[in-house]
Structures are given as C-alpha cells and as structure tokens.
Rosetta silent file (secondary structure, phi, psi, omega in degrees, C-alpha in Angstrom):
SEQUENCE: MYTYPARKSVRSATGKVKELTGRQNVGLSLESFLHRLNSVLRGWCAYFRPGVSNVAFCYLSHYTWMRVTGWIRRKHPGITWKQLRRRYYGGGGLPRRKRNCLTRQR
SCORE:     score description
SCORE:     0.000 S_00000001
   1 L     0.000  129.151 -178.649   50.829  -32.493   58.304 S_00000001
   2 L  -100.891  143.405  175.419   48.550  -33.962   60.947 S_00000001
   3 L  -115.105  128.108 -179.770   49.567  -34.837   64.480 S_00000001
   4 L  -114.266  153.389  172.024   47.745  -37.627   66.293 S_00000001
   5 L   -66.065  135.848  179.871   48.083  -38.778   69.893 S_00000001
   6 L   -67.986  153.596  178.555   50.428  -41.760   69.981 S_00000001
   7 H   -60.151  -34.576  179.275   49.021  -45.158   70.919 S_00000001
   8 H   -63.071  -40.925  179.723   51.328  -45.171   73.910 S_00000001
   9 H   -72.023  -34.694  175.725   49.813  -41.954   75.257 S_00000001
  10 H   -66.228  -40.620  177.630   46.256  -43.221   74.670 S_00000001
  11 H   -64.294  -37.381  178.469   47.189  -46.414   76.523 S_00000001
  12 H   -67.157  -38.002  177.976   48.613  -44.378   79.395 S_00000001
  13 H   -67.062  -43.130  178.078   45.387  -42.354   79.632 S_00000001
  14 H   -67.607  -31.125  175.788   43.238  -45.507   79.600 S_00000001
  15 H   -65.540  -39.162  177.252   45.570  -46.997   82.207 S_00000001
  16 H   -66.579  -40.107  177.461   44.994  -44.008   84.476 S_00000001
  17 H   -64.128  -42.512  179.229   41.235  -44.321   83.972 S_00000001
  18 H   -62.441  -40.554  178.814   41.460  -48.039   84.729 S_00000001
  19 H   -65.140  -41.373 -179.335   43.428  -47.341   87.895 S_00000001
  20 H   -71.552  -29.172 -178.355   40.919  -44.735   89.089 S_00000001
  21 L   -96.573   15.236 -179.973   37.902  -46.940   88.353 S_00000001
  22 L   -74.948 -178.128 -175.808   39.401  -49.981   90.057 S_00000001
  23 H   -68.279  -24.765 -176.719   38.114  -51.784   93.099 S_00000001
  24 H   -72.088  -18.120 -178.704   40.118  -49.713   95.584 S_00000001
  25 H  -102.377   15.082 -178.557   38.076  -46.553   94.833 S_00000001
  26 L   -67.178  -26.569 -178.353   34.611  -48.086   95.303 S_00000001
  27 L   -76.570   -9.436  179.877   34.256  -46.406   98.696 S_00000001
  28 L   -72.268  154.800  172.197   34.430  -42.895   97.226 S_00000001
  29 L   -76.322  160.644 -179.034   31.335  -40.814   96.683 S_00000001
  30 H   -61.097  -38.038 -178.458   30.306  -40.189   93.078 S_00000001
  31 H   -62.612  -50.021 -178.479   31.183  -36.499   93.430 S_00000001
  32 H   -71.559  -33.644  176.690   34.760  -37.053   94.592 S_00000001
  33 H   -62.310  -48.303 -179.824   35.245  -39.946   92.165 S_00000001
  34 H   -67.539  -31.263  177.557   34.203  -37.832   89.166 S_00000001
  35 H   -64.765  -44.733  177.520   36.353  -34.940   90.417 S_00000001
  36 H   -63.845  -44.551 -179.274   39.471  -37.146   90.427 S_00000001
  37 H   -65.078  -38.555 -179.199   38.623  -38.630   87.053 S_00000001
  38 H   -64.977  -39.040 -178.744   37.898  -35.212   85.596 S_00000001
  39 H   -64.679  -38.024  178.028   41.263  -33.794   86.603 S_00000001
  40 H   -67.903  -48.036 -175.994   43.100  -36.601   84.788 S_00000001
  41 H   -69.023  -37.726  179.562   40.973  -36.424   81.653 S_00000001
  42 H   -65.527  -39.289  178.334   40.970  -32.638   81.386 S_00000001
  43 H   -64.556  -43.680 -179.417   44.748  -32.504   81.602 S_00000001
  44 H   -65.947  -44.551 -178.877   45.184  -35.178   78.937 S_00000001
  45 H   -67.882  -35.572  178.145   42.612  -33.611   76.603 S_00000001
  46 H   -66.884  -34.931  179.875   44.075  -30.125   77.028 S_00000001
  47 H   -68.680  -38.631 -175.929   47.518  -31.429   76.089 S_00000001
  48 H   -98.151    6.157 -178.021   46.293  -33.143   72.906 S_00000001
  49 L   -62.391  -39.913 -176.663   43.673  -30.592   71.842 S_00000001
  50 L   -64.316  -22.044 -178.449   45.827  -28.777   69.216 S_00000001
  51 L   -87.110 -170.429  176.822   46.291  -31.948   67.149 S_00000001
  52 L   -91.253   92.783 -168.539   43.836  -34.089   65.212 S_00000001
  53 L  -122.822   12.986 -174.578   42.488  -35.967   68.208 S_00000001
  54 H   -60.826  -43.604 -179.085   38.769  -36.537   67.615 S_00000001
  55 H   -64.725  -42.385  178.620   39.055  -40.300   67.190 S_00000001
  56 H   -65.667  -39.993  178.022   41.203  -40.601   70.311 S_00000001
  57 H   -64.076  -42.299  179.344   38.790  -38.403   72.292 S_00000001
  58 H   -63.834  -42.550  178.908   35.806  -40.505   71.179 S_00000001
  59 H   -63.666  -46.391 -179.247   37.589  -43.718   72.121 S_00000001
  60 H   -65.281  -37.033  177.815   38.645  -42.356   75.504 S_00000001
  61 H   -63.590  -47.180  179.722   35.156  -41.012   76.175 S_00000001
  62 H   -63.718  -45.306  179.962   33.544  -44.381   75.412 S_00000001
  63 H   -60.791  -42.834 -178.865   36.148  -46.273   77.442 S_00000001
  64 H   -64.387  -44.458 -178.194   35.728  -43.921   80.404 S_00000001
  65 H   -70.113  -30.363  174.075   31.951  -44.187   80.507 S_00000001
  66 H   -67.635  -39.706  178.365   32.083  -47.971   80.297 S_00000001
  67 H   -69.177  -37.627  177.703   34.540  -47.997   83.213 S_00000001
  68 H   -65.079  -40.726  177.682   32.379  -45.533   85.219 S_00000001
  69 H   -62.627  -42.584  176.606   29.350  -47.758   84.651 S_00000001
  70 H   -63.755  -36.981  177.500   31.341  -50.765   85.883 S_00000001
  71 H   -62.972  -43.273  179.380   32.472  -48.755   88.916 S_00000001
  72 H   -64.811  -39.321  179.175   28.862  -47.913   89.780 S_00000001
  73 H   -67.119  -35.838  177.063   27.865  -51.578   89.397 S_00000001
  74 H   -72.233  -31.155 -179.827   30.707  -52.647   91.724 S_00000001
  75 H   -66.720  -33.506 -178.623   29.756  -49.963   94.241 S_00000001
  76 L  -126.975   78.915 -173.866   26.221  -51.409   94.542 S_00000001
  77 L   -70.799  -24.594 -175.942   26.460  -55.163   93.888 S_00000001
  78 L   -93.681    1.779 -176.262   22.998  -56.088   95.179 S_00000001
  79 L  -100.988  142.500  179.675   21.021  -53.528   93.190 S_00000001
  80 L   -73.172  162.599 -179.877   19.544  -54.234   89.782 S_00000001
  81 H   -62.149  -36.808  179.880   20.600  -52.301   86.698 S_00000001
  82 H   -63.329  -41.963  178.377   17.176  -50.645   86.511 S_00000001
  83 H   -68.543  -38.191  176.860   17.526  -49.282   90.061 S_00000001
  84 H   -63.730  -42.482  178.296   21.065  -48.073   89.368 S_00000001
  85 H   -61.152  -41.158  178.850   19.911  -46.242   86.259 S_00000001
  86 H   -67.126  -38.500 -176.647   17.182  -44.510   88.215 S_00000001
  87 H   -73.621  -48.258 -172.567   19.532  -43.583   91.056 S_00000001
  88 H  -100.628  -33.597 -173.491   22.585  -42.374   89.125 S_00000001
  89 H  -101.332   -8.395  179.691   21.513  -41.802   85.550 S_00000001
  90 L    63.163   28.915 -178.476   18.038  -40.373   86.083 S_00000001
  91 L    83.793   -7.852 -179.013   16.682  -42.797   83.488 S_00000001
  92 L  -104.354 -149.445 -175.031   19.113  -41.444   80.885 S_00000001
  93 L  -107.698  -20.224 -177.443   22.681  -42.194   79.923 S_00000001
  94 L  -108.933  144.019  179.147   24.853  -39.794   81.957 S_00000001
  95 L   -63.056  142.890  174.501   25.195  -39.780   85.757 S_00000001
  96 L   -81.668  147.172  176.111   23.354  -37.050   87.640 S_00000001
  97 L  -152.401  160.907 -176.448   25.377  -34.805   89.891 S_00000001
  98 L   -66.897  -38.745  175.779   24.833  -31.620   91.871 S_00000001
  99 L  -136.513  164.461 -176.569   27.218  -29.619   89.712 S_00000001
 100 L   -73.170  103.011  179.877   29.011  -30.367   86.490 S_00000001
 101 L   -95.007  -34.587 -175.774   32.068  -32.350   87.547 S_00000001
 102 L  -125.057  118.255  179.807   32.772  -34.210   84.342 S_00000001
 103 L  -104.275  145.943  179.697   32.355  -32.536   81.008 S_00000001
 104 L  -107.664  140.124  177.220   32.325  -34.375   77.713 S_00000001
 105 L   -76.109  137.383  175.363   33.924  -33.064   74.545 S_00000001
 106 L  -122.919    0.000    0.000   31.572  -32.663   71.596 S_00000001
C-alpha cells in the first residue's frame, strides 16, 4: 500500500511558498529570503519523506523555483533578465549564495 501526500497538503505547501514569495517580502536579502523558504520546505519534505512523494517533491520544487525567479524579477524591476541571471544565477539555473541555504531533493 502506497501513501501519497494529499492534494490539500500540497496546496497548503504551495500556498506557503506563494505567501513567502509575495510582494511584501521583496525587501529581504536573498540570504534571509532563502532561509525562510528553506525552513518551510524542509519541514514539509521531512514530514512526507516516508511515503511515495517523488512526484509531489518534483512539482513543489518546480513551483518553488518559478516563484523564486518571479521574486527576483520583482526585486529588480529595471534590470534585464540577462543581468539578473549573471547577478543571481551565475549564468546557470540556481541562485548563487555564500553558503547552502536551500537544498534540492534529488
């Protein structure tokens, strides 16, 4: 018998991510923003780790990174996407940071 995270719990996790990546948190630094986001996501993922949760983790990971990208774009409205990628992503896909604040499940 397999146990999956309920749609309601996935919606609650995406709601928390949406709340944290909203317009009211644009003034935070990237470090403190990722620290807050990481604490929410780590708790949710630790709770649902024993079940069959790979699909839910992949969905939440994709949703979170799309919201983080939107947060970065709102934080710097006058900068082009190319400049944002160089500043935060180092030319790649994940934001650069001084220490690992947000870990991704593989």
